[in-house]
N, C-alpha and C positions, 0 to 999 in steps of 0.2 A: 136625222143626226148621222154624222159620219162615224163609222167605227173603224178600228184597226190600231195597230201600234204606231204611235206618233210621238214626236218630241218637239220641243220648242227650240228654234234656231234663230238667233238675232240676225236681223237684216242690216242694211247699210247706213243710211245717212247720219242719224243722230250719233252713232258711235264715233264717227270720224269728226263730227263737229265738236263732240264732247272731248275727244282726245286733243284737238287743237286748243281747246279752252283749258286743258289740264285737269279734266275731271277724272275721278276714279272709276274705272270700268265696272268694278263690282257694285257701285252704287247705281249704275245705269241699266244693267242688263235686263231686268224685268220691270223696272219702274218707268223708264222713259223710252227705251229703244223700241223700234218697230220689231214685231215678232213674226217669224215665218214658220208656219206649221207644216212640217213635212213628215212623211212616213220614213221610218228607218229603212225600209225596202220599198222603193217607189214602184218596182215591177209588180209587187203584190197588189198595188192599187187597181190594176187592170181587172182583177178578179172580184173586187168588192162590189156589192150591190149598193149603189150610191143613192141616198135620199137626202137631198139638200134641205136643211132644216133652219136656214136663216142665219142670224148674226153669229152665233158661236162657231159655225162651220165656214164662214165666208172666206177667211184667209186660207184655210186648208183647201177649199174649193179652188181658189185662184192660183195657189202655188203648185197645184198638181194637175191643173186643167189639161195641159198638153198630153198627159198620159192617157186620159180617157175623156175626150171633149164631150161636153153635154150642153149644147146650145139650148136645149129644152129647159135648163135650169137657170139660164141667164136672167129671165124675168124675175125669179126669186132673188137672185143676187142684186139686181138693180133695186128692187124694193127694200132689200135689207141694208143697203148702203147708208141711208140717212140715220138709221137706228144704231149703226155700228160705230165702234171707236176708230175703225180703220181710217175713214176719211177725216177724222178729227185730229189725228196725230200729225205733227209737222212733217212735211215732205212726202206723206203718203199719197197726196193727190196726184203726183207725177206717176207713181206706180199704178194707180187706178186708171189714169188716162191711157197709159201704155197698154195695160192688160185689155181694157175694153176696146181700144182701137183695133187690136188684132182680132178680137172676137167679132167685132162689127164687120171688118173686112172679109172674114171667112164666112159670114152668114148674112149677105146682103138681102136675101129674101125675107129675113126676119126684121129688118130695120123699120118698116112702117109700124109694126106692133111695138117694138122697143122704143121708138120715138114717142109714141103716145104715152107710154109708161113714164118715160123720162120727163115729159112735159108736166106731169103731176107731182114731181118731186120738189123738195125745198130748193131755194135759190142756190145754195152752195153745192149740193150734190148735182143739181141740174147743170151747173156751170162745168163741173168736172166731166160729166158724160158728154156734154156738148163739145168740150175740147177733144174728147176721145173721137167723136164723130169727125171733127175737123182734121185731126191727125190721120185718121183712116183715109179721109178723102185726099190727103196729100201724099199718100203712099206709105204711111207708117212711120215709126219712130226713127228708123235709119235715115229718113229724108229730112229730119229736123236740123241737119247741119252738123258741122264739126264742133261738138260741144264736149267739154271735159269737166266732170264733177262727180262726187259720190251720188248725188241725186240722179244725174243722167245715167250712171251705172245701174242704179235701182230701176230706172225705166227700161233699160235693156234687159235686165233679168225678168221684169214683169212681162215684157213683150215675148220673151222666150218661153216663159211658163204658160202663156196663153196659146202659143203657136207651135212650139217645138222647133222653131226656125233657128238652125245653128249659126246663121249669119250674126245673130245677136251675141252668141258666145265668142265668135271670131272678133267682133268689135270690142268686147271686153278684154280679150287676150291682147289685142293691139294696145290697149291702155296700159298694160304692164310696164311698158318702157318709161312711163312717166314716174315710176317709182324712184328713178335715179335723178329726177328733177330737184334742184336745190335752190332755185331762185324764185320760182312761182309756186307758192304754197298750194294753190288750188289744183295745179297739175299734179303735184306730189300726192295730195290727198286722193285725187282721182286714180292714180296708179296704185296707191296702197290699198284703196277700197276694192279695186278690181281684183287684185291678187287675193286679198282676204276672202272676198265673197266667192271667188272661183274655187278656192280651196274648200270652203264650207259646203258649197253646192256639189263639188266633185265627190265629196264623201257620200252623198245621198242620191245623186243622179248619175247613173252610168254613162249617159250620153255626154254629160259635161266632162267627166274624166276621160272618156274616149277622145273627145275633141281636143283636150289638152295634150294627150299623148300624140295625136296626129299633128298638132301644131309644133310640138317639140321636134318631131322627126323632120318636119318640113322647114323648120327655122334655119335660115342661112346665116343669120347674125348670131354670133356666139353669146353675146350678152342676153339676147332675147331667149335663147335656149336655156341659159342659166336661170333666168327668172321663171320660166315655165317649170323647170325642174324643181325650183324652190316651192312653187305652188303645189306641185304633185307630192312633194315631201310633206307639206303641211296637210295634204288631203289623206294621208295614210290613216288607217283606223286607229293607230296608236299615237297619233299626233293631235294636238289641239290648236286649230287655226287662231283661236283667240289670243294665244301667246304672241302671235305676230304683232298684235296691237301694242305690246310693250316696246317693241323695236320702233314702231311708228311714233310712239310718244317720245321716245328718246331723241329721235331725229328732229321732231318738231321743237322740242325743248332746246336742243343745240342750236338750231337756226334762229330761234327767238333770242337766245342769249347772245348770239353773234350779231343781232340786229338786222338779219337778212329778212326775216318775216315779222 
């Protein structure tokens, strides 16, 4: 069992699908949305004695892995996947593919053992992990091409949480510009979800907040700097990034009423 102070933080895809469909966020937060289990203070995670105990710890293990990598616990994670709700939730398979692809890349010597364990899993879970092996062999999530969607953003976060590779955060920051898109709804949703998730994660991950500050300083485009500043404002301890979804909903409604989306 993992111990420590933790809270539930909703992750990406279903929130923005639901917003597009006009759903009430309050009805979705705990019933339908993906949940990301994160410590209030991630740095404290480094000092914890970690004993992975299966299903109930799986998401916490994945979302904080980069802080204290434990490849010795990956076999337990693999075996827990079929029993967990994680891979059964819509859109979570992408996150699992991204996470394990990074772990597989970093631990090639362990792959023969992990492949044997994967071969014994059910068809659905085996397909997810075989996709992770494929993505790893192609160079990781960043090599999947120029794709834009809340689900793809989720994959970038999962890859970051597995590796701590800040290139994934850079890629998410690049997505902010699509917040201004008003013709292509998918691009807008991608930009909005990137901003919302970056604000949520910056609250709890110092490295994410530092990367946003760095990007703001380096930004040559004024609008990009404004968008980053908006995310950093949402990430303040006295701010609630979820309130940002009300603005997203209003934009979507306006575009639907205008017949654009």
